[in-house]
C-alpha positions in Angstrom: 29.8 134.2 147.2 32.2 131.8 145.6 33.7 129.1 147.8 37.4 129.0 146.8 37.9 125.9 148.9 35.5 123.9 146.8 36.9 121.1 144.6 37.0 122.1 140.9 35.1 119.9 138.5 37.3 117.3 136.6 38.6 118.2 133.2 38.1 115.6 130.5 40.7 115.5 127.7 39.8 113.5 124.6 42.8 112.4 122.5 42.0 112.1 118.8 44.6 110.2 116.8 44.8 110.7 113.1 43.8 107.9 110.9 46.7 106.7 108.7 45.7 104.1 106.1 48.9 101.9 105.5 48.8 99.6 102.5 48.6 95.9 103.4 51.9 94.3 102.2 51.5 91.7 99.5 54.0 88.9 98.6 54.9 90.8 95.4 55.6 94.1 97.2 58.1 92.6 99.7 61.8 92.6 98.6 63.1 89.3 97.6 65.4 87.7 100.2 69.1 87.9 99.3 71.1 84.7 99.5 74.0 84.7 101.9 77.4 84.7 100.3 78.9 81.3 100.0 82.6 81.2 101.0 84.5 79.1 98.6 87.2 77.0 100.2 90.6 78.0 99.1 92.6 75.3 97.3 95.5 73.9 99.2 98.9 75.4 98.2 102.0 73.5 99.2 104.6 75.5 101.1 108.1 75.9 99.8 109.8 73.7 102.5 107.4 70.9 101.8 108.2 71.0 98.0 112.0 71.0 98.7 111.6 68.0 101.0 109.5 66.0 98.4 111.8 67.0 95.5 115.0 65.9 97.3 113.4 62.7 98.5 112.3 61.9 95.0 115.7 62.5 93.4 117.3 60.2 96.0 114.7 57.5 95.5 115.3 57.5 91.7 119.1 57.4 92.2 119.3 60.7 90.3 121.6 62.3 92.8 124.8 61.2 94.4 125.3 62.2 98.1 127.5 65.1 97.0 124.9 66.4 94.6 122.2 66.2 97.3 124.4 68.2 99.7 125.2 70.9 97.1 121.6 71.3 96.0 120.2 71.3 99.6 122.5 74.2 100.4 121.1 76.1 97.4 117.5 75.4 98.5 118.3 76.5 102.0 119.4 79.9 100.7 116.2 80.1 98.7 114.2 79.5 101.9 116.2 82.1 103.8 115.7 84.8 101.1 112.1 84.4 100.1 110.7 82.7 103.2 108.6 79.6 103.5 105.8 80.9 101.2 103.0 78.9 99.7 103.8 78.1 96.1 100.8 80.1 95.0 102.4 83.2 96.4 105.4 83.0 94.1 105.6 85.3 91.1 108.0 87.0 88.7 108.9 89.6 91.3 109.9 86.8 93.8 112.3 85.3 91.2 113.7 88.7 90.2 114.2 89.8 93.8 115.9 86.5 94.7 118.3 86.7 91.9 119.2 90.3 92.8 119.8 89.2 96.4 122.0 86.3 95.3 124.4 88.8 93.6 125.0 90.5 96.9 125.7 87.4 99.0 129.1 85.9 99.7 130.1 82.4 98.5 129.3 79.6 101.0 127.1 81.8 103.1 125.5 78.8 104.8 128.9 77.3 105.7 130.7 80.3 107.2 130.3 80.5 111.0 130.3 84.3 111.0 127.0 84.3 109.0 125.3 81.6 111.0 123.1 83.8 113.2 122.8 86.7 110.7 119.7 87.5 108.6 120.0 88.0 104.9 119.6 91.7 105.4 122.4 91.8 107.9 124.7 89.9 105.6 124.1 92.3 102.7 124.4 95.3 105.0 127.9 94.1 106.0 128.9 94.5 102.3 131.0 91.3 101.9 134.2 91.9 100.0 133.6 88.8 97.8 130.2 88.0 96.4 128.8 85.2 94.2 130.0 85.2 90.7 127.6 85.4 87.7 128.4 81.8 86.9 127.4 80.8 90.5 124.2 82.8 90.4 123.3 81.2 87.1 124.0 77.7 88.6 121.7 78.5 91.6 118.9 79.6 89.2 119.3 76.5 87.1 119.0 74.2 90.1 116.0 76.0 91.4 114.4 76.2 88.0 114.7 72.4 87.8 112.9 71.9 91.1 110.0 74.1 90.1 109.8 72.5 86.7 109.4 69.2 88.5 106.6 70.7 90.7 104.8 72.0 87.6 105.0 68.5 86.0 103.4 67.1 89.1 100.8 69.8 89.2 101.9 71.0 92.6 102.1 74.5 91.2 100.7 76.1 88.1 103.7 78.0 86.7 107.4 78.1 87.0 108.4 81.8 87.6 112.0 80.8 88.1 112.5 80.2 84.4 115.9 80.2 82.9 117.1 83.8 82.5 120.9 83.6 82.8 123.1 86.5 83.6 125.4 87.3 80.7 128.8 86.3 82.0 131.8 88.5 81.2 134.0 85.5 80.3 135.3 83.9 77.2 133.4 80.9 75.8 136.1 78.4 76.8 136.0 79.7 80.4 132.3 79.3 80.9 132.4 75.5 80.9 131.8 74.0 84.4 133.6 70.9 85.4 131.6 67.8 84.8 130.0 66.4 88.0 129.7 62.7 88.8 126.1 62.8 87.6 127.2 64.4 84.3 129.8 61.6 83.7 127.3 58.9 84.7 124.8 60.3 82.1 127.4 60.7 79.4 128.8 57.2 79.8 125.5 55.4 80.5 125.8 51.8 79.1 122.4 52.0 77.5 123.5 54.9 75.4 126.4 52.9 74.0 124.3 49.9 73.2 122.0 52.2 71.1 125.1 53.5 69.2 126.9 50.3 68.8 126.2 50.3 65.0 128.1 53.6 64.7 131.7 52.8 65.7 132.9 56.3 65.7 130.2 57.3 68.3 130.8 54.1 70.3 134.6 54.2 70.6 135.6 57.8 70.6 134.2 58.8 74.0 135.4 55.5 75.6 139.0 56.0 74.3 138.9 59.6 75.5 137.8 58.4 78.9 140.2 55.6 79.5 143.2 56.8 77.5 142.9 60.5 78.4 142.9 61.5 74.7 140.9 64.6 73.9 137.9 63.6 71.7 138.8 66.5 69.4 142.1 64.8 68.6 140.6 61.4 68.2 138.2 62.8 65.7 141.1 63.7 63.4 142.1 60.1 62.9 140.6 57.3 61.0 140.5 53.6 62.2 139.1 50.3 61.3 136.8 48.6 63.7 136.0 44.9 63.8 134.3 42.4 66.0 136.4 39.7 67.6 134.8 36.7 69.3 131.5 38.5 69.7 133.1 41.4 71.5 133.7 44.9 70.3 137.4 45.4 69.7 139.2 48.3 68.1 141.9 47.8 65.5 143.8 51.0 64.9 145.1 49.7 61.5 145.4 53.2 60.2 146.1 56.1 62.5 146.7 59.1 60.3 144.9 62.4 60.1 142.0 62.2 57.7 
């Protein structure tokens, strides 16, 4: 008779793990370690407002500008900043220059001086569709002044390339109407004493512009006449002994 209350004998379970022969790694079988990428420091690029400040300061230090010239050019540079933003010089390209010129043609004259545009963005000013916009001559003048500043920056190696190169708009005017009035700086350069000393041995070059300046004679009229020039007591003196058309 079987005793069902008796404790059953223990069951022994033997686990057999398979033998896996893994190859022993050698130095040649391991992948070569990859060097971490080295982040190259980005070269410093001057921002536009910094360039404008340096350029204006340099022109004043060199006595290249009169106060009126400084005021006029500063207004032009302010418009440049408002249109393109205070970008690093390295971010400027041909599209920047083309877009700026296109925007200029839609802006009214003296936009920085008129109170009604003081708190407006460039987009808002253009959206208002001003009845009067900058003339082609004014747009060309703005581009020339900005070109000069960027050419100065290229010479100083503050930027690599001048994208605001001279690309004037063809003006629908006659040739005699395209001449701008001479500024004070233009006159100072034209009548620089050093220039006259260099041309003292050529009387017609020495005297013609001076007579035109002080006597209000057009240089084209003076060039039609002949005259004799002589020195008197060590000073240049004009003797108009003959004053007939040549």
